[in-house]
C-alpha positions in Angstrom: 0.0 0.0 0.0 1.5 3.4 -0.9 2.2 5.8 1.9 0.9 9.3 1.6 3.0 12.3 2.6 1.6 15.5 4.1 2.6 17.3 0.9 0.7 14.8 -1.3 -2.4 15.0 0.9 -2.3 18.9 0.8 -2.0 18.6 -3.0 -5.2 16.7 -3.0 -7.0 19.5 -1.1 -6.8 18.3 2.5 -6.3 21.2 5.0 -2.7 21.6 6.1 -3.2 20.5 9.8 -5.1 17.4 8.9 -2.6 16.5 6.2 0.3 16.8 8.7 -1.5 14.5 11.1 -2.3 11.9 8.5 0.7 12.1 6.3 3.6 12.6 8.7 5.7 10.0 6.8 8.9 11.2 5.1 9.2 11.1 1.3 12.2 8.9 0.5 14.7 10.4 -2.0 17.7 8.6 -3.5 20.5 11.2 -3.8 22.3 11.6 -7.1 25.3 13.4 -8.5 28.1 15.3 -6.7 27.1 18.8 -7.8 24.1 21.1 -7.8 23.3 20.4 -11.5 23.1 16.6 -10.9 21.6 16.4 -7.4 18.1 14.9 -6.8 15.3 17.5 -6.4 13.6 17.6 -3.0 9.9 17.7 -3.5 8.6 17.3 0.1 9.1 19.3 3.3 9.8 16.0 5.1 12.5 14.1 3.3 14.5 11.0 4.1 17.7 10.7 2.1 18.8 7.4 0.7 22.4 8.1 -0.2 23.3 6.1 -3.2 27.0 6.7 -2.7 29.1 9.0 -0.5 28.8 12.7 -1.2 25.8 12.3 -3.5 23.3 15.1 -3.1 19.8 16.5 -2.9 18.8 20.1 -3.9 16.2 22.2 -2.2 13.5 23.6 -4.6 13.6 27.1 -6.0 10.7 29.5 -5.6 8.1 28.6 -8.1 8.4 25.0 -6.9 7.0 25.8 -3.4 10.2 26.9 -1.6 8.7 30.1 -0.2 10.4 32.2 2.5 10.1 30.7 6.0 8.8 27.2 4.8 10.8 24.6 6.8 12.3 21.6 5.2 13.2 18.6 7.4 15.8 16.3 5.9 17.1 13.1 7.5 19.9 10.8 6.6 19.5 7.4 8.1 22.0 5.7 5.7 25.6 4.8 6.3 27.1 7.4 3.9 27.2 11.2 4.0 24.8 13.1 1.7 25.1 16.7 0.6 22.2 19.2 0.8 22.4 22.0 -1.8 20.4 25.2 -2.1 18.9 26.1 -5.5 21.3 27.5 -8.1 22.2 31.1 -7.3 21.3 30.7 -3.6 23.5 30.1 -0.5 22.9 28.0 2.6 24.6 29.1 5.8 26.7 31.4 3.6 28.1 28.6 1.4 27.1 26.3 -1.4 26.2 23.1 0.5 25.7 21.4 3.8 26.9 17.9 4.6 24.4 15.5 6.1 26.4 12.7 7.9 25.0 9.3 8.8 22.1 9.5 11.2 22.0 13.3 11.1 19.1 15.6 10.5 18.8 19.1 9.0 16.2 21.8 9.4 16.5 24.2 6.5 14.5 27.2 5.5 14.8 30.2 3.1 14.9 33.2 5.5 14.9 35.7 2.6 15.1 35.4 -1.2 18.3 33.4 -2.2 19.4 33.0 1.4 18.9 29.7 3.3 19.7 28.8 6.9 20.3 25.2 8.1 20.6 23.6 11.5 22.4 20.3 11.5 21.8 17.9 14.4 24.8 17.2 16.7 
């Protein structure tokens, strides 16, 4: 049976609070590439990375794709290899071009103003 994410449920018209309660499951994303241009696109605000190989990445969405200012993105890496989280092309995250997400680490990322992202990485 497919598992519905909160994002998918909201896309079907469910109110946000109900969708969060029913669809609190992370969207699994296999990371790809070792640069912004080849990284896998994050399409959910709750994402679990499946790192295909060390230093492969995922990229946060740009503005028309729902990455509005102050929308939080939760990214978890339960796999045995480090993944890389990239901001959209032309953006920065914590003043740089990427954030490493080591094994069993989690990141809370948000765009605090246009083209500027902040990220908190778990200890």
